[in-house]
N, C-alpha and C positions, 0 to 999 in steps of 0.2 A: 723317808725322813732320815737325815744323818744322825748317827749315834749321839753326837754332842748336843744337837738340838732336841733329840728325844729326852736326854737326861735333864735338860733345862725345863722341859714342859711336862714331865711325868707327874709332878705334884698337882697338875691341873686336870689330869685325866679323870673323867667321871667314873668312879668305881661304885658298884652297887653293894659290894662287900669288901671287907678288909681281911688281911692275913691270908691263910691258906684257902679259905673259902672263895677268895677272889679268883683262884686258878684251879680249884679242885675239879670242876666239871671238865675243863680243858685237859688236865692231866689224865683223868679217867678216859676221855674220848680218844686221846692220842695213844694211850695204852691199848684200848679196845681195837682201834683202827690198825695198829701194828700187829696185834694178835690175829686179826682177820686177814691181813695181807700176808702174814706168814703162812696161814692155812692155804691160801690161794697159791702162793709160790711153791709150797711143798707139793701140792696136788698137780699143778701144771708143769712145773720144772721149766717154765719159759723165762727167757731173759727179761722180757717186759714186766713180768710179775715180780721178779726179784728186784727190778729197778723201782717198781711201785712200793714194794716192801721197804726198800732203803729210804724212800721219801718219808714213809710213816715212822720208821725208826728215828730219823733225824728230827721229825716233829716232836716225838716223845723225849728225845735226848735234850732238846732245847728247854723243855719244861723241867727236866731233871737237873739241868745246870742251874736253873733258877733256885731250885730247892737245895742244891749243894751249898749255896752261900749261907743258908740257914741251918741245915742239918748235915753239914759236911761229913761228920764221922759216920752217919748212917747211910748217906747217899754215895759216898766216894766209890765203893765197890760196884754198886749198881750202875753208876755213871760210867765207870771204866768198862763194864760189860757191854753197855750200849755203844760206847765208842769202838770197842773191838768188833762188835757186830756190824756197825756202820762201815768200818774199814774193810772187813771181809766182803761185804756186799759191794762196796765201791770198787775194790780190786777186781772182783769177778765181772762186774759190769764193764770196767775199763778193758779188761782182756777180751771180753766178748766183742766190744766195739773195735778193738785193734784187729782181731782175727777177721771180723766181718769186712773191715776196710781193706785189708790185704786181699781177701777173696774178691772183692769188687774190683780192685785195681787189676788183678790178674784177668778177670773175666771181661774187662773193658776191651781187651785186644781180641775178643772173640774166641779166646781159648777156654777150654774147660779147666776150671781151677784144679790144680793137682792137690792130692792129699799130702801136704808138706809136713815137714817136721815141726814147723811153726804151728800148723793146725793141730797136730797131735799134742804138742806141748801145751798150747793154749787150752785145748779141750780138757786135758788132764788137770791143769791148774784151776780152771773154772770149776770143775767137779769137786776138787779138794776145797776150794774156797766156799762153795755152796754148802758142802757138808759141814764145814766149820761154822758157817753162818747158821745153818739149821740147828746145830748142836747148841750154840750160844743162845739162839732164839728160843729154843725149847726151855732153857733155864730162865731167861729173862721173862718170858710170857707165862711161866708156870705160876708165878707169884700173884 
């Protein structure tokens, strides 16, 4: 549904509750799912798990953005922390994909992929971004 159409039809959506109660369960669920995804990513250190965590962070971030319109002064710092977390996770995932793509291109010629300066730089940056994400995530999900 396009945003303009959604805005026109929103008053006709059947809600069982009004106010915060209408989204409270979803906010709790996205927070819990993000905290669980953080634990999995921390334990496995796999790119796929960091990507899954990023999706859960984005889910929660969208709920928080809704609350920011009502409780802006309370939510703005938390919203920014989630945005910083999502950015760090996104950058690490993008670098992982870039590095993997370069390695695939090299290996298509039947050559053994060399340990290049790109590989070393990307690996270092990915580790730094993941550390940053884990540090932010520990704060976000501590509350």
